N, C-alpha and C positions, 0 to 999 in steps of 0.2 A: 445329834441334834436333829430336830425336825424344823426345816426352814420355811419361813414365810416372809420374804423380804418385802419391805414397804416403801423404801426410798433410798436416795443417795446411792452409795456404793454397795448397798446390801445385796442387790441382785447378783453382782459380780462375786461377792463373797460366797453367796449360796451356791453359785455355779462351781466355784473352785472347791468348796467343801464337799460337794456331792460328786463331781466328776474327777477331780485330781486327788483328793485326799480320802474319799470314801467314808467320811464321818458324818454325813448328813443325807437326809431324804427331803426333797422339796415338796411340801404339801400344796402350796399356792404361791402366787406372786401378785403383789400390789393389792390395793384396796378395791379394785374394780373386778376382781375375778369371782367367778361363781364356784362355790364348793357345796358338797352335800354331806350330810351326817355320815353316810356310808363311807365316803372317802376319808373323812376325819378318823372314823373308827378303825378303818383298815390300816392306815398309816401308823396310828398309835400302837396297834397290836403288833405290827411288824417290828417296830423299833424297840418295844419293851419285851419282845419275845426273847427269852434267854436260852432257848434250845441251842445246843452246841452245833455250830456250823450254820445256823440261821443268819439272816441278814442283820438282825439286831445284835447278835453275838459277834459277828464280824466287825460291825461298826464300832462296837464297844472296845474291841481289842485294838483296832486302829487308833481310836481316840486315846487309849492308854499309852500308846507308843509315841505320842506327840506331846511330851512335857514342854511347858513354856519355859524357855531359857531366860536367865536373868537379863541377857542383852535384849531380848525381845520385849521384856517388860519395861526396860529402861527406854527403849525406842518409842514405845507407846506413850510415854509420859514426856518425851522431848518436845520442846516448842518447834513449830514449823515456820520457817522464814523464807519468803520469796523476795529476792532483790531484783528490781527492774531498772534498766538504764536505757531509756528511749533516746533516739536522735532528736536534736533540738529543732524540731519543726512542729507547728501546731497540730497537724493531723496525727503525727506520731504520739505526741504527748497526750492528746485526747483519747486515742485508742488504748494506750497503756493504762491511763487512769480508769477507763471503763472496764478494762480487764481486771484491774485491782478491785474495783467495786464488785464485779461478778464473782471473783474468787472468795472474798470474805463473806459475801452474801450466801454463797454456796456452802462454805465451811468456815464458820467463825473462829475455828481453832488456828487458822493461818494468820500470820502477820505479813504484811507487804510493805516494803520500803521502796519508794521511787527516788532515784538519784538523778540530779541534773544541776544546771547552773543556777545561781541565786535568782535571776529574773524569772526564769521558767518555774522554779520552785514557788516563787511568790504568786505567779498566776495559778498554779495548781492549788496552792493554799486558799486562794480566793474562790476557786471553783468548788473546793470541798466545803468551804464555809457557806457558800450559797446553796448548798444541797441540804435539804431537810434530813435530820437525823443521820449525819455522816458517821460512818463506822470508825471506831477508835483504833481499829487494827491497821489502818493505812497511815504510814509514817512518811515523812519527807526528809531528804538529806541533800544539802547543796555543797558543791565543790567550787572554789574560786575560779573565775575565768575572766581573762582580759583579752577581748577580741583584737585589740590593737597590736598585741604581740604576734598576731598571725596575719597581719595585713588587712584586717577587717575594720570597718568604721567603729569609732568609740561606742562603747556600751552595747555592741552587737553580741547577743547571746543565742539567737535563733535565726531561722531563715526569714522571718518577718522583716521587711525593709531592706533585704539584700538584693542586689542585682544578679542576674544569671551568671555573670562572670565572677561574682564573689562567692557563690555557693560552693565551688570546689575548695576554697580556702577554709570554709567552716568544716567541711568534711575532713580535711587534713588535720585541722586543729583538734578533732576528736581524739586523736592519739595521745594528746597531752593529759587525758584523764586516766590513763592506765595506772600511773603511780598512785594517785590518791584513791582510786577505786581498789587497787590491790591492798592498800593499807586498811581501807574500810572493811573489806571482806575478811582480812586477818582479824580485825577487832570483833567482827560478828561471830566467826567460827570459834574463836577462843573465849567468847563470853561465857558467863556463868550458865551452866545447864547444857553446854555444848549443843546448841540448836541444830536441827536439820536445816540445811540451806540449799537453795538452788537459785540460779541466775537466769533472767529472761532479758534479752536485748534484741535490737534489730540489726540488720546487716551492716550498718556503718560502724558499729562498735564491735568489730570482729575480734579484736584483741581480748575482749571480755571472756571469750571461751577459753583462751590460754590461761587467764587468771583463774578461772574456775578449775581447770585441770590441775593447776599447781597446788590448789587447796583440797583436791579430791572431791569437789562438788560438781553437780551436774549443771549444764547450761543449755538453754533452749533459744532457738531463733523464732522471733515473732514477726510475721509478715502480714501484708494486707490480703488481697485476693490471690487465688491460686494461679489462674491463667496468666494474668498480667505480670505478677511478680516473677514467675518462672521464665516467661519470655524475656523480661528485662535482665534477669540474672544471666541467662544463656547468651543473649546478645552482647552484654557487657564483657562476658568472658571470651566469646568466640569471634565477635565482630564479623558475622557471616557475610555482610554486605560487601566486604573487601574482596570476596571471591567471585563477585558477579562478573560476567564475561566482559561487559563494556561499561559497567557502572551506570546503565540507563535508569532513568527515574522509575520506569514501570517494570523493570526486571523482577521476576519472582524468585524467591530463594527459600530454602528450608532453614529452620532454626534448630540447631542440635538439641535433642531432647523431645522435640515435637514430631509427630508422625509426618512422613514425607508428603502426605496428602494435605497437610495443613501448611499452606503457603503464605509467606509474608512478602511485602513489597517495600521498595525504597521509601515510599510515602508513609509507611507505618513507623519509621524511625525518626526520632527527634533530630533537629538540625545539629545539636551537639554531638549526637552519636554519629551522624553522617560525616562530621568533620574529623573524627578520630582516624588515625592511621596505624594504630597498634604500637607506636613507638613513643608517642608523647606522654607526658606525665599523667594526664587525665586518663588515657587508655590504661596505663599501668595501675592507677588507683581503682578504676572501675573493674578491671580484670580481677584484681584481688578481691574486690567486693562481690564479684559475680561467680566465684568458685562454688563448687557444689557442697562445700562446708561439712566435711565428714567429722570435724571436731565438735560439732553440736551433738547433743543427745536426742534431739527431736525438734519438731517444728510445730508451732502454734499458728493457726491460720484464721484470720478474721473473715470467715465465710461460713456457709452452710453446705453440708454434703450434698443435699438435694438440688442446689441451684448451680453447682459447679462440678458436675460429675466428670466431664472431660478434662477441665483444668486440673482437678485433683489427681486424676490418673497420671497426667504429665508431671505434676509436682512430685508425686510419690516416686515415680520412676527416676526423676532427675536427682532428688536428694538422697533417695535410698535410706530414709530415716522414718521413724514413727511420725505421723502427722495427726494432729488433733484439730478439727474444725470447731471453733468455739464462738463463732459469730452468729448473728450480727452484733457487734459491740456498740450498740446504742442503748440508751436507757430502756429498761424492760417495760416501763409503763407506756412507752410509745409503741410497743409491739402488741398492744391490745387492739381489737377491731375499732377503727375510726376513733382514735383517742380524743380528738376535738381540742379546741383552744384552751380549755381549762386544764386539761391534763398536761399539755405541752408548755404552758405558760412558765417563763423563767428558766426553761431547760437549757438554753444556750449558755447563759452565764454560769450555770451549774457544771458545765463541761469545760469551758475555755478559761473562765476567769477574766475574759477580755471586756473592755468597755465598748458598748455597742454604739454604732452611729445613729441608731434610731431605736426608740423604745418598742419592745415587743407589743405592748398594748396598742400602740398607734398602728402598727402593721396589721394586727388582728382586726382592729376596727375598720381599717381600710379594706381588708380582704372580705369582711362581712358584707360589704356593699356590692360585691360582685357575684355573678352566678357560679354555680358549681362547675369546677374543672375548666375555668375560663382564663385564668391568670398564668402568665409565663414568669417564672422566677429565673434570674440570671446572676450567676456568681462563678468566678474562676478560681476560687480558693485563696489560700493565704500566701502562696509562693509564686503565683503565676500572673502574667500580665500580657495583654495583647498590644499591638502597635497603635499609634495614634490614628493612622489611616484606617485600620480595622475598626477602631472604636467609633469613628465617624460613620463608616458604612453600616455598622451594627445599629447605631442610633437612627440612621435614615430608614433602615429596614424595619425597625420597631415601630417607628411613626407611621410608615407606609402600611404596616399590617393592621393597624387600628385595634390591635389586641391589647388588653390591659396587661401591665407588667410591673414587676419589682426588679430593679437593676442595681446591683451592688457594684459601685465603681471604685476601682483602684487606679493609681497613676499608670499610664501606659509605659511601655518599654522606652528607655532613654530619659525618663524623668525620675526624680527622687522618689523612691517607693514610699517614703514617709511624708512626702510633701503635700501641701494643700492643693485643693482642687483648682484646676486652671480652665477657664471658659473655652479656650481654643481646642480642648480635647473633644468637644462636641460641636455639632453644627450650630451656627448662630441662631439664637432664639429657641433652641430645642427644649430646654427645661421649661420655659414658659408655655410653649405650645402643647406639651404633653402633660400638663398639670392634672388634667382630668383623666388622662389615659393611664399614666404610670406614676410610679413612686421611685425616685432616684435616691439611693442611699450611699453616703460616702463613708468608707471605713468598714467596720464589722456590722453584720446584720444578724438578726435572730433566725438563723437558717432552719432550725428544727421546727420552730413555731410556724414558720411560713409553709414548710413542706407538709406539716400535719393538718393544715387548714383545707377544708373541702373545696375552697375556691381555686386552689393551685392545681393547674392542669398539666404543666410540663416544666422541666428544669433544663435550662441551657447551661451546661456544666463543662468543666475541664475533664470530667470523668476520673477524678481522684477517687480512690476506692471508698473512703469514708462517705463522701457525698453520694456515691452510687448507692451504697447500702441505705443511707438515710432516705433517699428518694424512692427507691423501690420498696422499702418497708411500708411506705404510705401509698403504694400503687401509682406513683407518679413517673411517667416515662421521661426519657431524656433526649435532649438535642446535644450531641457531642461536639466539643471543640477541645481536643486534647492539646496540652501546651508543654508537657515535659514528663520526665520519669517514665513510669509504666502506663501512663494514661492512654497512649495510643493503642496499646494492646488491650487495655480494658474496653476502649471504645469499639475495637474490632470484634471482641467477643460479644459485647452487649448488642451490637447490630447484627452480626452474622450468626451467632449461636443462640441468643436469647430473644432477639426480635423486639427489644424494648428501647431501642435508640436509633436515631438518624444522625449521621455525622454531617455537620454543617461545614466545618473547616478543620484543618490540622495545623497546629503550631502558629507561632507569631509571625511567620514569614509567608503565610498563604494569602492569596488575594480573594476577597469576597466582594460581592456587590449588594446593594440594598435590595435588589430584586430576589437574589438567592436567599437572603435573610428572611424577607417577607414571605416568600413561598414556603419555606420550611416551617416557619412559625404557624402559618395558616393551616398547613397540612397536619401538624402534630396536635394543634388545639381544635381541629375539626372533630366534633362529637357525633357526626353523622354515622348511623349504624352501618358497620361493615367497612367504613373508611379506614385509612392507614392509622390515623390517630386513635380511633376506637379500638382497633386491633392491638395496637401497642399498649393502650391503657389496660386492656383486659389481660394481656400477658404480664404487664407490670404488677397487676393485682394478684395474679397467680403466684408470682415470685414472692410478693409480700406475704401471702398465705403460707408459703413454704418456710419463710423466715419465722413467722409466728409459731408454726409447728415445731421448728427446730429448737426453740427455747422452752418448750412446754415441760414442766417439771415431771421428772421420772420417765418421760416418754420421748422427748425431743432428741434428735441426733446431737445437737450442740450441747444441750444440757448433759447428756450422757458422756459426751467426749470430754467436757470439762471435768466431770466427775472421775472419769478414767485417768485423766492427766494428774489430778490432785492425789489420787491413790498411788500413782507410780512415779511422781516427779523426782523423788529422792533416791530411787533405787530401781531403775528399769531392768 
């Protein structure tokens, strides 16, 4: 063969054929290479030369020694089926659905089935229905689930509406899916045509890798960011803070798997982790979930090689498995330069299937009335809440800053997460006084539409990884207020390594004042040339450019990583 790869996995095929098998000469690569008639003529003559011992003769002999076996031909015609089982949390479900879209867009010969509870499957079905020209290769499968059997409130099927104390119950309940999942995998692998199968789950569904092994299929762990996830896994497994000399709040300690020079402090840990003693049930559950997971065949990471070089170095060292960076898993049309409101319109409902607390059109029209990069967007995600005291101080600080804002309000800790808004959560008269300054949203907001708008200048966030990627993809810097999970480690990296974040507070037990809130908001929204906000915005824009480059067809690191994964996922 004379090779001229033009897309997808063809470049890797050409490399293997030329370097490993010796049956090809590569003439050119891609549609943007320059070639001359002399090069074309020379290569053709080499390959067609039949002189004994010549390169063409040697290549021909090697090719004749490689008959295609019947099994290889059968494999080429087998259907390819990826089965996904995300944890029952909005951020996880959204991330998995976007990965499914990306896979079938990249290679339409794949079928992807997402498995979950009936309520979550209905939300995914709505999200798919809201998306224009949804691919037929994405299927949904529900397993019965009764949260009351596990001490959860009636009709609880995900983290939405659960208190922090109830989240461990949901995690423990995930083990109940092993039997129906095993039965489903059995049906798939034994179906007509014997399809090629692999499984993708996140860390909570650890038993899925054992199911995969029992059927001889490969399984992969799907995580968020590299730095934050690795830190969380290692802390859960090792509880390094228990070894501090005196347990002081400001003691520094190393986290196993990270370089000794990378120090963590007590304040980087969530209150829940600080409370663990290594012997309680939560410690045991998290320790199992934080093991280095040799039973997986590889790791998919929702990040880009170029934005997390240090984190990925640590991740690969910790897991000692192949790692594919396939992010950012946000809609591709939002990764074009300055997508604008028309491009982003309706995108949130196409991802979550959730009913919004405010119409996207209203938000966009409100944002249209404000100057470029002047508005602060505030949201703490679907699983997190601050305290009532913190909420009041945050409101006072917002009002004092006099900066325009959109604030997504959820019930504070100690109140029914699904309950109606209560006036006492905010300072008396606050909503009326800030009518011209801000927009208060109860429930879900069209986050992507807001972040894509040119008037949005900063994002006060819990630093969940999905939100981080959505914000930085649009060049919007962050004000960090981590509230759980790996968010504290994300915030640490965003501030110390990337310079795109200022941390205002940590956790729901920290004390803040309206002055601290107002000062940080003014600093980050200050567009003065050379100021802190200006520098952060420029760095955030640079990260956004790296994200766009990562998904560029045939060239981007994430595009090529996904391509590499799909060519290897059934037989590493």
